[in-house]
C-alpha positions as CSV (number, residue, x, y, z in Angstrom):
1,M,4.3,-24.8,-1.6
2,S,4.3,-21.4,0.2
3,R,6.7,-20.7,3.0
4,E,5.6,-21.2,6.6
5,R,6.0,-17.5,7.4
6,Q,3.9,-15.2,5.3
7,I,3.4,-11.4,5.5
8,I,0.3,-9.7,4.1
9,L,1.8,-6.4,3.0
10,D,0.5,-3.0,1.8
11,T,1.8,0.6,1.4
12,E,0.5,4.0,0.8
13,T,2.5,6.6,-1.1
14,T,2.6,10.2,-2.4
15,G,2.0,9.0,-6.0
16,F,2.6,6.2,-8.5
17,Y,6.3,6.7,-9.5
18,P,9.1,5.7,-7.1
19,D,11.6,6.7,-9.8
20,K,10.2,10.2,-10.2
21,G,10.3,11.5,-6.6
22,D,7.3,9.9,-5.0
23,R,7.8,8.5,-1.5
24,L,6.4,6.0,1.0
25,L,3.8,7.4,3.5
26,E,2.6,4.3,5.3
27,F,3.7,0.7,5.7
28,A,1.7,-2.2,7.1
29,G,2.5,-5.9,7.3
30,I,0.6,-8.6,9.2
31,E,2.1,-12.0,9.8
32,M,0.8,-15.5,9.3
33,Q,2.4,-18.7,10.3
34,K,1.3,-21.8,8.4
35,R,-1.7,-19.7,7.0
36,Q,-2.8,-18.7,10.5
37,L,-2.8,-15.1,11.7
38,N,-0.6,-15.0,14.8
39,G,-1.2,-11.4,16.0
40,N,2.2,-10.2,15.0
41,Y,2.3,-7.1,12.8
42,L,4.2,-3.9,11.9
43,H,2.4,-0.7,11.1
44,L,4.3,2.6,10.5
45,Y,3.5,6.1,9.2
46,V,6.5,7.6,7.3
47,D,7.5,11.2,6.8
48,P,8.0,11.4,3.0
49,E,10.1,14.6,3.2
50,R,8.0,16.2,0.5
51,D,4.5,17.4,-0.2
52,I,1.5,15.1,-0.5
53,P,-0.5,15.8,-3.7
54,E,-4.3,16.4,-3.2
55,E,-5.1,13.5,-5.6
56,A,-3.2,11.1,-3.3
57,I,-4.9,12.4,-0.2
58,A,-8.2,11.8,-1.8
59,V,-7.3,8.1,-2.1
60,H,-5.7,7.4,1.3
61,G,-6.7,10.4,3.4
62,I,-3.1,10.9,4.8
63,T,-2.2,14.5,5.2
64,Q,0.8,16.2,6.7
65,E,-1.2,17.0,9.8
66,R,-2.1,13.3,10.1
67,L,1.6,12.4,9.9
68,E,2.4,14.9,12.6
69,E,-0.3,13.4,14.8
70,E,1.1,9.9,14.3
71,K,4.6,11.2,15.0
72,A,5.8,9.8,11.6
73,Q,9.5,9.3,11.3
74,K,11.6,9.5,8.1
75,F,12.2,6.2,6.3
76,A,15.9,6.3,7.3
77,A,14.8,5.8,10.9
78,V,12.5,2.9,10.2
79,G,13.8,1.2,7.1
80,R,16.0,-1.3,8.9
81,Q,13.0,-2.3,11.1
82,I,10.9,-2.9,8.0
83,A,13.7,-4.9,6.2
84,D,14.2,-7.1,9.3
85,F,10.5,-7.7,9.6
86,L,10.3,-8.9,5.9
87,R,13.5,-10.9,5.7
88,G,13.0,-14.5,4.5
89,A,9.2,-14.3,4.4
90,E,6.7,-14.9,1.6
91,L,5.1,-11.5,0.9
92,I,1.4,-11.6,-0.1
93,I,0.7,-8.3,-2.0
94,H,-2.1,-7.1,-4.2
95,N,-0.3,-5.5,-7.3
96,A,3.1,-6.5,-6.0
97,R,5.1,-4.6,-8.5
98,F,3.9,-1.3,-7.1
99,D,4.7,-1.9,-3.4
100,V,7.9,-3.8,-4.1
101,G,9.1,-0.9,-6.4
102,F,8.6,1.6,-3.6
103,L,10.2,-0.5,-0.9
104,N,13.2,-1.3,-3.1
105,M,13.6,2.4,-3.9
106,E,13.4,3.4,-0.2
107,F,15.8,0.5,0.7
108,A,18.3,1.6,-2.0
109,R,18.3,5.2,-0.6
110,M,19.5,3.7,2.7
111,G,21.9,1.2,1.2
112,L,19.8,-1.7,2.5
113,P,19.2,-5.0,0.6
114,S,16.3,-5.2,-1.9
115,I,13.3,-7.4,-1.4
116,E,15.0,-10.0,-3.5
117,E,18.2,-9.8,-1.5
118,L,16.2,-10.2,1.7
119,D,15.3,-13.7,0.4
120,C,11.7,-12.8,0.2
121,E,9.3,-14.7,-2.1
122,V,6.5,-12.5,-3.6
123,T,3.0,-13.7,-4.3
124,D,0.9,-11.2,-6.2
125,T,-2.8,-11.7,-5.5
126,L,-3.7,-9.4,-8.5
127,A,-2.0,-11.8,-10.9
128,M,-3.7,-14.7,-9.1
129,A,-7.1,-13.1,-9.4
130,R,-6.6,-12.4,-13.1
131,E,-5.7,-16.0,-13.7
132,M,-8.6,-17.4,-11.7
133,F,-11.2,-15.0,-13.1
134,P,-10.1,-13.9,-16.6
135,G,-11.8,-10.8,-18.0
136,Q,-13.4,-9.9,-14.6
137,K,-12.6,-7.1,-12.1
138,A,-9.6,-8.0,-10.0
139,S,-9.4,-5.0,-7.6
140,L,-9.3,-5.7,-3.8
141,D,-12.9,-4.3,-3.6
142,A,-14.1,-6.6,-6.3
143,L,-12.5,-9.6,-4.6
144,C,-14.0,-8.7,-1.3
145,S,-17.4,-8.7,-3.0
146,R,-16.7,-12.0,-4.7
147,F,-15.6,-13.7,-1.4
148,D,-18.1,-12.0,0.9
149,V,-15.4,-10.2,2.8
150,D,-16.9,-7.3,4.9
151,R,-15.2,-4.0,3.9
152,S,-17.7,-1.6,5.6
153,K,-14.9,-0.1,7.8
154,R,-12.8,0.8,4.7
155,V,-13.5,4.5,4.1
156,Y,-10.0,5.3,2.6
157,H,-7.3,3.0,1.2
158,G,-5.3,2.5,4.4
159,A,-2.4,0.1,4.5
160,L,-3.4,-1.7,7.7
161,I,-7.1,-2.2,6.8
162,D,-6.2,-3.2,3.3
163,C,-3.8,-5.9,4.8
164,E,-6.6,-7.2,6.9
165,L,-9.0,-7.4,3.9
166,L,-6.3,-9.0,1.7
167,A,-5.6,-11.6,4.3
168,E,-9.2,-12.8,4.2
169,V,-9.3,-12.6,0.4
170,Y,-6.0,-14.6,0.0
171,L,-7.1,-17.3,2.4
172,A,-10.4,-17.6,0.5
173,M,-8.6,-17.7,-2.9
174,T,-6.2,-20.4,-1.8
175,R,-8.4,-22.5,0.5
176,G,-9.1,-25.1,-2.2
177,Q,-5.5,-25.9,-3.0
178,F,-4.6,-26.2,0.7
179,S,-7.7,-28.1,1.9
180,L,-6.6,-31.2,-0.1
181,M,-3.5,-31.2,2.1
182,G,-5.7,-31.3,5.3
183,E,-5.7,-27.6,6.3
184,E,-7.4,-27.2,9.6
185,G,-11.0,-26.0,9.0
186,G,-10.7,-26.9,5.3
187,E,-11.8,-29.9,3.4
188,T,-9.7,-33.0,4.0
189,V,-8.7,-35.6,1.4
190,K,-11.2,-38.0,2.8
191,E,-14.0,-35.5,2.6
192,A,-13.1,-34.6,-0.9
193,V,-13.3,-38.2,-2.0
194,N,-16.7,-38.6,-0.2
195,I,-18.0,-35.6,-2.2
196,V,-17.0,-37.1,-5.5
197,S,-18.4,-40.5,-4.5
198,Q,-21.8,-38.9,-3.8
199,R,-22.3,-37.9,-7.4
200,P,-25.0,-39.9,-9.3
201,A,-23.9,-42.9,-11.3
202,Q,-25.6,-41.5,-14.4
203,L,-25.0,-37.9,-15.3
204,K,-27.5,-36.0,-17.3
205,V,-26.1,-35.2,-20.8
206,L,-27.1,-31.8,-22.2
207,L,-26.7,-31.6,-26.0
208,A,-25.9,-28.4,-27.8
209,S,-28.8,-26.6,-29.5
210,T,-28.8,-26.1,-33.3
211,E,-27.8,-22.5,-32.8
212,E,-24.9,-23.4,-30.4
213,A,-23.6,-26.1,-32.8
214,A,-23.6,-23.5,-35.6
215,E,-21.7,-21.0,-33.5
216,H,-19.2,-23.7,-32.7
217,E,-18.7,-24.6,-36.4
218,A,-18.2,-20.9,-37.2
219,Y,-15.6,-20.6,-34.5
220,L,-13.7,-23.6,-35.9
221,D,-13.9,-22.1,-39.4
222,G,-12.1,-19.1,-38.0
223,L,-9.4,-21.3,-36.4
224,D,-9.0,-23.1,-39.7
225,K,-8.5,-19.8,-41.5
226,A,-5.9,-18.6,-38.9
227,V,-3.8,-21.8,-39.2
228,G,-4.2,-22.2,-43.0
229,G,-5.7,-25.6,-42.8
230,N,-7.6,-27.8,-40.3
231,C,-7.2,-26.7,-36.7
232,V,-6.2,-29.2,-34.0
233,W,-9.8,-29.9,-33.0
234,R,-10.9,-30.8,-36.5
235,E,-7.8,-32.9,-37.0
236,M,-8.8,-34.9,-33.9
237,L,-12.4,-35.3,-35.1
238,S,-11.2,-36.5,-38.6
239,S,-8.8,-39.1,-37.0
240,E,-11.6,-40.4,-34.8
241,H,-13.7,-41.2,-37.9
242,L,-10.9,-43.0,-39.8
């Protein structure tokens, strides 16, 4: 069961490697209470105290001029505010290892507690998507398309807009598991039972074709070869016919 206080989180950075000199440029976190957005959020631009490579600018569009316009402060001036905002919450992050790595690096530079020491629980929606849809694209863009989330306003990868999109994606991805517990606006237990009860008493049985049966047998032959004997499926079949 997730914590009551959740924060959808995203960052933008100068590059990919927090251990090789890359720094944080932008932080955004929007808060949910019991899976309901409550209007509370934290959005900050951060002076990285270094140059911003062109390839990074091509992704998020953040330039030194933009940081000056936004009156970006150094992380040392905003780090404690970010840590206090995150403390004790469940963090919903797409590709969590990346963002947590940068935040922990920046916190360590200030002598602040890590994400783990702040008693945060981390939920990685990238890992969730790969488990739910194995072998399929799991980027935020791909998930927005899958769940019909409008991303027309997303010109660049911006931390705040990405948080807003991820919030919709996360709620869509998890709606089923929470609807059975009576989530408002979701399917209640009674409704779920009614749906099951509406199924016809006699279900149509579709038998495998000759070609499909042959492919299945060939697959089982491969399993037999791999285990050096009968695979579990064939052991079950043989026991049923004893």
